[in-house]
C-alpha positions in Angstrom: 16.9 -20.6 -5.2 13.4 -20.8 -6.7 11.6 -18.7 -9.2 7.9 -18.6 -9.4 5.2 -16.8 -11.3 2.1 -16.6 -9.1 -0.3 -14.4 -7.3 1.5 -11.4 -5.9 -0.6 -10.9 -2.9 -1.6 -14.3 -1.7 -3.0 -17.0 -4.0 -1.7 -20.1 -5.8 1.6 -19.8 -7.8 1.4 -20.4 -11.5 3.9 -22.1 -13.7 7.6 -21.3 -13.8 8.9 -19.6 -16.9 12.4 -19.1 -18.2 15.6 -20.9 -17.4 18.9 -20.1 -15.7 22.1 -19.9 -17.6 21.4 -17.0 -19.9 24.3 -14.5 -20.4 23.8 -11.0 -19.1 25.5 -9.7 -22.2 23.5 -7.0 -23.9 21.3 -6.2 -20.9 23.1 -3.0 -20.0 22.9 -1.3 -23.4 19.5 -2.3 -24.5 16.6 0.1 -24.6 13.9 -0.8 -22.0 11.2 -0.9 -24.6 8.4 -3.5 -24.7 8.0 -5.8 -27.7 4.6 -7.2 -27.1 4.3 -10.8 -28.0 2.1 -11.7 -31.0 0.0 -14.0 -28.7 -0.9 -11.0 -26.6 -2.0 -9.0 -29.6 -4.0 -11.9 -30.9 -5.7 -12.2 -27.5 -6.7 -8.5 -27.7 -8.1 -9.1 -31.2 -10.0 -12.2 -30.1 -11.6 -10.4 -27.2 -12.6 -7.6 -29.6 -10.6 -5.0 -27.7 -8.9 -3.9 -30.9 -9.3 -4.8 -34.6 -6.7 -6.7 -36.5 -6.2 -3.7 -38.8 -5.5 -1.4 -35.8 -3.0 -3.9 -34.5 -1.1 -3.9 -37.8 -1.2 -0.1 -37.9 0.0 0.2 -34.3 3.0 -2.1 -35.1 3.9 0.0 -38.2 3.5 3.2 -36.2 5.8 1.8 -33.5 8.5 0.9 -36.1 8.2 4.2 -37.9 8.1 6.5 -34.9 10.4 4.5 -32.6 7.6 4.7 -30.0 6.9 2.0 -27.5 4.1 -0.3 -28.8 2.5 -0.4 -25.4 2.2 3.3 -25.2 0.7 3.5 -28.7 -1.9 0.9 -27.9 -2.9 2.7 -24.7 -2.9 6.3 -25.9 -3.5 6.3 -29.6 -5.7 3.2 -30.0 -7.4 3.5 -26.6 -6.9 0.0 -25.4 -8.0 -0.1 -21.7 -5.1 -0.7 -19.3 -7.0 -3.5 -17.6 -7.6 -5.3 -20.9 -3.9 -5.1 -21.9 -2.8 -6.1 -18.4 -5.2 -9.1 -18.5 -3.8 -10.3 -21.8 -0.2 -10.0 -20.5 -1.2 -11.9 -17.4 -2.7 -14.7 -19.4 0.4 -14.9 -21.6 3.0 -14.8 -18.8 0.9 -17.0 -16.5 1.3 -14.6 -13.6 -0.9 -11.8 -12.2 -1.1 -8.3 -13.6 -0.4 -5.8 -10.9 -1.9 -2.3 -11.7 -0.6 0.8 -9.9 -2.1 1.4 -6.5 -1.0 4.5 -4.5 -1.8 2.7 -1.3 1.0 0.1 -1.8 3.7 0.4 0.8 7.0 -0.8 -0.9 9.4 -2.6 1.5 12.2 -0.1 1.9 14.6 -2.8 3.1 14.5 -4.4 -0.4 15.7 -1.2 -2.0 18.8 -0.5 0.1 21.2 -2.2 -2.3 19.4 -1.2 -5.5 19.7 1.9 -7.7 16.3 3.3 -8.6 17.6 4.7 -11.8 18.8 1.3 -12.8 15.4 -0.2 -11.9 13.6 2.4 -14.0 15.9 1.7 -16.9 15.3 -2.1 -16.7 11.6 -1.9 -15.5 11.5 -4.2 -12.5 10.9 -3.6 -8.8 10.8 -5.7 -5.6 7.6 -5.0 -3.9 7.4 -7.0 -0.7 9.1 -9.8 1.3 7.3 -12.6 3.0 9.8 -14.7 4.8 12.0 -16.4 2.2 9.6 -15.2 -0.6 10.1 -11.9 -2.5 7.4 -10.4 -4.8 8.9 -8.8 -7.9 7.0 -6.6 -10.4 8.5 -6.7 -13.9 7.6 -5.7 -17.4 8.6 -9.1 -18.8 8.8 -12.2 -16.5 10.3 -14.2 -19.4 13.3 -11.8 -19.8 16.3 -14.0 -18.8 18.6 -10.9 -18.4 16.2 -9.4 -15.9 15.9 -12.7 -14.2 19.6 -12.9 -13.7 19.7 -9.4 -12.2 16.8 -10.3 -9.8 18.5 -13.5 -8.7 21.9 -11.8 -8.3 20.2 -9.1 -6.2 18.3 -11.5 -4.0 20.3 -14.8 -3.8 19.0 -17.8 -1.9 15.3 -16.8 -1.9 12.2 -17.6 -3.8 11.2 -15.0 -6.4 7.5 -14.6 -7.3 6.8 -12.5 -10.4 3.9 -10.2 -11.4 3.7 -8.4 -14.7 3.1 -4.7 -15.0 2.7 -2.1 -17.8 5.6 0.3 -18.3 3.6 3.3 -16.9 2.5 1.3 -13.9 6.0 0.3 -13.0 7.2 3.8 -13.5 4.5 5.0 -11.1 5.5 2.4 -8.6 9.1 3.6 -8.9 8.0 7.1 -8.4 6.1 6.0 -5.3 9.2 4.1 -4.1 11.3 7.3 -4.5 8.7 9.1 -2.4 8.6 6.4 0.2 12.4 6.3 0.3 12.8 10.0 1.1 13.6 11.1 4.6 10.5 11.3 6.8 8.4 9.1 4.6 6.8 5.8 5.8 9.2 3.6 3.9 12.3 5.3 5.1 11.1 5.4 8.7 10.2 1.7 8.6 13.6 1.0 7.2 15.2 3.0 10.0 13.1 1.0 12.6 14.1 -2.3 11.1 17.8 -1.4 11.4 17.2 -0.3 15.0 15.7 -3.7 15.8 18.9 -5.5 14.8 20.9 -3.2 17.2 18.5 -3.8 20.1 18.9 -6.8 22.5 16.3 -9.4 22.0 14.8 -8.9 25.5 14.3 -5.2 24.9 12.4 -5.8 21.7 9.7 -7.8 23.5 9.5 -5.8 26.7 8.2 -2.6 25.1 11.2 -0.6 26.5 11.6 1.4 23.3 10.8 5.0 24.0 7.6 6.3 22.5 9.3 9.7 22.2 11.9 8.3 19.9 12.1 10.5 16.8 11.4 7.6 14.4 8.3 6.6 16.3 7.1 10.2 16.4 7.7 10.6 12.6 6.0 7.3 11.8 2.9 8.1 13.8 2.6 11.6 12.2 3.2 10.1 8.7 0.5 7.5 9.1 -2.0 10.2 10.1 -1.0 12.3 7.1 -1.3 9.4 4.7 -4.7 8.4 6.0 -5.9 11.9 5.5 -4.4 12.1 2.0 -6.2 8.8 1.0 -9.5 10.0 2.3 -9.7 7.4 5.2 -12.4 7.8 7.8 -10.7 5.6 10.4 -7.2 4.3 11.3 -7.0 0.9 13.1 -3.8 0.0 15.0 -3.9 -3.8 15.7 -1.0 -5.3 17.7 -0.5 -9.1 17.7 1.3 -11.6 19.9 4.1 -13.9 18.8 6.2 -11.1 17.4 3.9 -10.6 14.4 3.9 -7.2 12.8 1.4 -4.7 14.1 -1.3 -4.2 11.4 -2.3 -0.7 10.4 -5.6 -0.8 8.6 -7.5 2.1 7.0 -11.2 2.4 6.3 -11.9 4.1 3.0 -15.4 4.4 1.6 -16.7 2.1 4.3 -14.2 -0.8 3.5 -11.2 -1.7 5.6 -7.9 -2.8 4.1 -4.4 -3.4 5.6 -2.2 -0.5 4.7 1.1 -1.4 6.3 2.8 -3.4 9.0 4.9 -2.0 11.9 7.6 -4.3 13.5 6.3 -6.0 16.5 9.0 -4.6 18.7 7.5 -1.1 18.4 3.8 -2.0 18.9 3.7 -0.5 22.4 5.8 2.5 21.5 3.4 3.5 18.7 0.3 3.0 20.9 1.9 5.0 23.7 2.8 7.8 21.3 -0.8 8.1 20.2 -2.0 8.1 23.8 0.4 10.9 24.6 -0.9 12.9 21.6 -4.5 12.3 23.0 -3.6 13.2 26.6 -4.4 9.6 27.8 -2.8 7.6 30.6 0.0 5.6 29.0 0.4 3.4 32.1 -3.2 2.2 32.0 -3.5 -0.8 29.7 -6.4 -2.6 31.5 -9.3 -0.4 30.6 -10.6 1.4 27.5 -9.8 5.1 27.2 -11.2 7.9 24.9 -9.5 11.1 23.8 -9.0 13.5 21.0 -6.1 14.7 18.9 -5.8 18.1 17.2 -3.3 17.5 14.4 -1.9 20.2 12.1 -1.2 18.9 8.6 -0.1 22.2 7.2 0.1 25.8 8.1 -3.5 26.4 7.1 -5.0 22.9 7.6 -5.8 21.1 10.9 -7.8 18.0 11.5 -9.2 16.3 14.6 -9.0 12.7 15.5 -11.2 10.9 18.0 -9.1 8.2 19.7 -10.4 5.0 21.4 -8.1 2.4 23.0 -9.2 -1.1 23.9 -7.2 -3.7 25.8 -6.7 -6.9 23.9 -4.9 -10.3 24.4 -1.2 -10.4 25.2 -1.5 -7.2 27.4 -1.6 -5.2 24.2 -4.0 -2.4 23.2 -5.9 -1.8 20.0 -6.2 1.9 18.9 -8.9 3.3 16.6 -8.6 6.8 15.3 -11.6 8.5 13.6 -10.7 11.4 11.3 -13.1 14.3 11.9 -12.4 16.4 8.8 -15.8 18.1 8.3 -15.7 21.6 9.7 -18.5 23.2 7.9 -22.1 22.0 7.6 -23.5 20.8 4.2 -26.6 22.4 2.8 -29.7 20.1 2.8 -29.9 20.4 -1.0 -26.5 18.8 -1.5 -27.4 15.6 0.5 -29.1 13.8 -2.3 -32.5 13.4 -0.7 -35.4 12.4 -2.8 -37.4 15.5 -3.7 -40.4 14.4 -1.5 -38.1 13.6 1.4 -36.3 16.9 1.1 -39.6 18.9 1.1 -40.8 16.9 4.2 -37.6 17.6 6.1 -37.6 21.3 5.3 -41.2 21.5 6.5 -40.4 19.6 9.8 -37.4 21.9 10.4 -39.7 25.0 10.4 -42.0 23.6 13.1 -41.8 25.6 16.4 -41.7 22.4 18.5 -41.5 18.7 18.3 -38.8 16.1 18.0 -36.8 15.0 14.9 -34.7 11.9 15.1 -31.9 10.8 12.8 -31.0 7.1 13.2 -28.6 4.6 11.8 -25.3 2.8 12.7 -22.0 4.5 13.6 -20.5 6.3 10.6 -23.8 6.7 8.6 -23.7 10.5 8.5 -26.3 11.2 11.2 -24.5 14.2 12.7 -23.8 15.6 9.2 -27.6 15.5 8.5 -28.6 17.1 11.7 -26.1 19.9 11.2 -27.5 20.4 7.7 -30.9 20.8 9.2 -29.6 23.3 11.7 -27.9 25.2 8.9 -31.3 25.5 7.3 -32.9 27.1 10.4 -29.9 28.9 11.9 -31.1 32.5 11.8 -30.7 35.4 14.1 -34.2 34.9 15.5 -33.5 31.5 16.9 -31.3 30.5 19.9 -29.8 27.1 19.2 -28.0 24.9 21.8 -26.2 21.7 21.0 -24.6 19.0 23.2 -22.2 16.8 21.3 -19.6 14.1 22.0 -17.4 15.1 20.2 -18.1 18.4 18.4 -17.4 17.4 14.8 -18.9 20.4 12.9 -19.0 24.0 14.0 -21.4 26.7 13.0 -21.5 30.4 13.7 -24.7 31.2 15.7 -24.8 27.8 17.5 -23.9 27.5 21.1 -22.1 24.2 21.3 -21.3 22.2 24.4 -18.8 19.3 24.6 -20.0 16.5 26.8 -17.6 15.3 29.6 -19.1 12.3 31.4 -16.0 12.0 33.7 -17.0 15.3 35.4 -20.7 14.6 35.3 -21.5 16.7 32.2 -23.8 14.1 30.5 -26.4 14.6 27.8 -29.1 14.6 30.4 -27.2 17.2 32.5 -26.7 19.4 29.5 -30.4 19.2 28.5 -31.5 20.4 32.0 -29.1 23.3 31.7 -30.3 24.2 28.2 -33.9 24.4 29.3 -32.8 27.2 31.7 -31.0 29.0 29.0 -33.9 30.2 26.9 -33.5 27.9 23.9 -35.6 27.7 20.7 -33.8 24.7 19.2 -31.9 22.0 21.0 -29.7 19.3 19.4 -28.6 16.3 21.5 -25.8 14.2 20.0 -27.3 10.9 21.1 -30.2 9.5 23.2 -28.3 6.8 25.1 -30.7 6.3 28.1 -34.2 6.7 29.4 -33.3 9.9 31.3 -32.1 11.7 28.2 -35.0 10.5 26.1 -37.6 11.6 28.7 -36.1 15.0 29.1 -35.9 15.4 25.3 -39.6 14.4 24.8 -40.6 16.7 27.6 -38.7 19.6 26.1 -40.2 19.0 22.6 -43.7 19.1 24.2 -43.0 22.4 26.0 -42.3 24.6 23.0 -38.9 23.6 21.8 -37.7 22.0 18.6 -35.4 19.1 19.5 -33.1 17.1 17.2 -31.2 14.0 18.2 -29.7 10.7 17.0 -30.2 7.1 17.9 -28.5 3.9 16.9 -31.3 1.8 15.3 -31.6 -0.2 12.1 -34.6 1.6 10.6 -37.0 4.5 11.2 -39.9 2.2 12.3 -37.6 0.3 14.7 -36.8 3.6 16.4 -40.3 3.7 17.8 -39.9 0.3 19.4 -36.5 1.1 20.8 -37.7 4.3 22.6 -40.7 2.5 24.0 -38.5 -0.3 25.2 -36.4 2.3 27.0 -39.5 3.1 29.0 -40.7 6.3 27.2 -44.4 7.2 27.5 -46.0 6.1 24.1 -48.6 8.9 24.2 -46.0 11.7 24.9 -43.7 10.3 22.2 -46.5 10.0 19.6 -47.5 13.6 20.3 -43.9 14.9 20.1 -42.7 13.1 17.0 -42.3 15.1 13.9 -40.4 12.5 11.9 -37.7 9.8 12.1 -35.0 9.8 9.4 -33.0 6.6 9.0 -30.0 6.6 6.7 -27.1 4.6 5.4 -24.0 5.3 3.3 -23.5 3.2 0.2 -20.6 3.0 -2.1 -20.9 5.3 -5.1 -20.0 4.3 -8.6 -16.8 6.0 -9.7 -17.7 8.9 -12.0 -14.6 8.4 -14.1 -15.2 4.8 -15.2 -19.0 4.5 -14.9 -20.6 2.6 -17.8 -24.1 1.4 -18.6 -25.0 -2.2 -19.3 -28.1 -4.2 -20.1 -28.8 -6.5 -17.1 -30.2 -10.0 -17.3 -33.8 -10.8 -16.6 -32.7 -12.4 -13.4 -31.1 -9.1 -12.2 -34.3 -7.2 -13.1 -36.4 -9.7 -11.2 -34.1 -9.5 -8.1 -34.4 -5.8 -8.2 -38.2 -5.8 -8.4 -38.3 -8.4 -5.6 -36.1 -6.2 -3.4 -38.2 -3.2 -4.0 -41.3 -5.2 -3.2 -43.5 -7.0 -5.7 -46.5 -4.9 -4.5 -44.6 -1.7 -5.2 -42.6 -2.8 -8.2 -44.6 -0.9 -10.8 -43.6 2.3 -9.0 -40.0 1.8 -10.3 -41.3 3.2 -13.5 -39.7 0.8 -16.0 -40.4 -2.5 -17.4 -37.7 -5.0 -18.6 -36.8 -4.5 -22.2 -33.8 -4.4 -24.5 -33.2 -0.7 -23.8 -33.3 -1.0 -20.0 -30.0 -0.5 -18.4 -28.1 -0.3 -15.1 -24.7 1.1 -14.2 -21.4 -0.1 -12.9 -17.8 1.0 -12.6 -15.1 -0.6 -14.9 -12.3 0.3 -12.5 -9.7 2.9 -13.1 -6.7 4.6 -11.5 -9.0 7.2 -9.8 -10.9 4.5 -7.9 -7.9 2.1 -7.5 -9.8 -0.3 -9.9 -12.6 -0.9 -7.4 -15.2 0.8 -9.6 -16.4 2.8 -6.6 -15.3 6.2 -5.3 -17.0 8.0 -2.5 -20.4 7.2 -0.9 -24.0 8.0 -1.6 -26.6 8.3 1.2 -29.8 6.2 1.4 -32.8 7.6 3.4 -36.0 6.4 5.0 -38.4 9.0 6.4 -41.2 8.0 8.8 -43.8 10.7 9.1 -46.4 10.3 11.9 -49.9 10.3 10.5 -52.9 10.1 12.9 -53.2 6.3 12.2 -49.4 5.8 12.9 -49.7 7.8 16.1 -52.5 5.5 17.2 -50.4 2.4 16.5 -47.5 3.9 18.6 -49.9 4.7 21.5 -51.1 1.1 21.5 -47.6 -0.2 21.3 -48.3 -2.1 18.1 -45.7 -4.4 16.5 -43.0 -3.0 14.2 -44.4 -4.9 11.3 -47.8 -3.3 11.6 -46.3 0.2 11.7 -44.1 -0.5 8.7 -47.0 -1.8 6.6 -49.1 1.2 7.4 -46.2 3.6 6.7 -45.4 2.0 3.3 -49.1 2.2 2.4 -49.0 5.9 3.2 -46.1 6.3 0.8 -42.9 5.8 2.9 -39.9 4.6 0.8 -37.7 2.2 2.8 -33.9 2.3 2.7 -33.7 -0.5 0.2 -36.3 1.2 -2.0 -34.4 4.5 -1.9 -31.3 2.6 -2.7 -32.9 1.0 -5.8 -34.0 4.4 -7.0 -30.5 5.6 -6.8 -29.2 2.5 -8.5 -31.5 3.3 -11.4 -30.1 6.8 -11.4 -26.6 5.4 -11.8 -25.3 6.5 -8.4 -24.7 3.0 -7.0 -25.4 -0.7 -7.6 -28.1 -3.0 -6.3 -25.5 -5.2 -4.7 -24.1 -2.4 -2.7 -27.6 -1.3 -1.7 -28.3 -4.8 -0.4 -25.0 -4.9 1.5 -26.0 -1.9 3.7 -29.8 -1.9 3.7 -31.0 -5.5 3.4 -31.9 -7.3 6.6 
């Protein structure tokens, strides 16, 4: 049996602390309070987190009031949790593990343990990786706790992480929740037990019924948890060689592994999702698309767009996109620059022409178009939309769901709309020359048309449409504006702080904005100049970011730009002229929002820099 202190989730183990042979005498009756080592307190003083006088006062207060010193430091003397955790980590030579609600605690490890006992003694097994078990404890040097851990898990390697009392209590609360009937932890524990009862051949063949109650409950719970955590996508990723099926969530644009499902159930889970989406469960050779309407509560329903893709080992990946936005946002709430907002409002009031919103998948294009439609959705206008899928609904709009399998494509819908007396038409996406030609023709014959396109920037949209074969003269005449956008991670409002950047950071920012346009930033480097960042807190799971902020780039067609389009000029020429006329690029808009404290320059570069 081995005991390690090391990185809880991957990494290199640190040094071993403690020894075996300590008596368990006195462990049962002792109060689970934390006596913080003097070295930890000295470290806090050295790092200027707290003064020496406050440390002495906190120790005296703890003795006088019989309150836990840790609690006093955090609540009364306002020592940041991360700072205290870091000092404990350095002292115990093992990682500090803060509370994270996304953690899935291995239910199998808790079967023989009493949660009340764990709460009293402040330790908790988190995960098992083969013969290695990760254990969170308030004191990795406590020999009594070490004996309890080793007695509970004999013959395995123990790897410790240190946690604050309140973090461990939150993890235990999470474990209680995950250990209740119908929760993910309990369901996984049930499935693991079932595996041991199944013949080996069945566990590989995929003969497990997708309608099994545990599979149904697990699938439902994964969807519910993804919605609770604010995920935009759920990724189900089966693997060969009996590896666990990975369930990954995308939150605020970043993917992370949320949990693992036993390999024996990989096909059952996929089949269950396909049944919910009315897809063919027998077809594993071709991609399929579908939709799930899922009721979370009596008064709350969400839609999920489902895509299955065949992968190696005769398995299938499944990606579910959560479509939670039911009502359109107002334009004023979308954080446009004032000049951009005014230009968009002016374009939307035009009687005819074409407005394009471009960007990659998941950049908020549909949300923006529906915000524009909300602005002009009056009783005097007849508005038709063709979407795939219909993500946002509005009263007054006549919305059509595209069904390519029966021949109802965007082009087909467009032809039908033109016979239905429209004033405004929205097309979900221009995917081909036929749709683009009909859209341009409609915009030239007295209709306002809105659509999306998958391009990297507003200027590149022009090149893309011309490459599709569109007539440059017709497109130049029809174009009202092209809006490119991205979604960038937003600094967490709860832990946002200002700081004075280095001269190098300032120079990088000016260089990114463009040396020629740098003075328009409106500030020079000085001692008072500051940027913003997130420290990391419980609200943002210590990432420093919570939510996303949009970046925009609006290309308006002046007569000179129209002439360049008609002559099929290079993208660089159109971009240069547009910037000279005052267009702010995506990266420039991102820098403006970094200066406002909405995001950071690094995040702007990650989504907007080529």
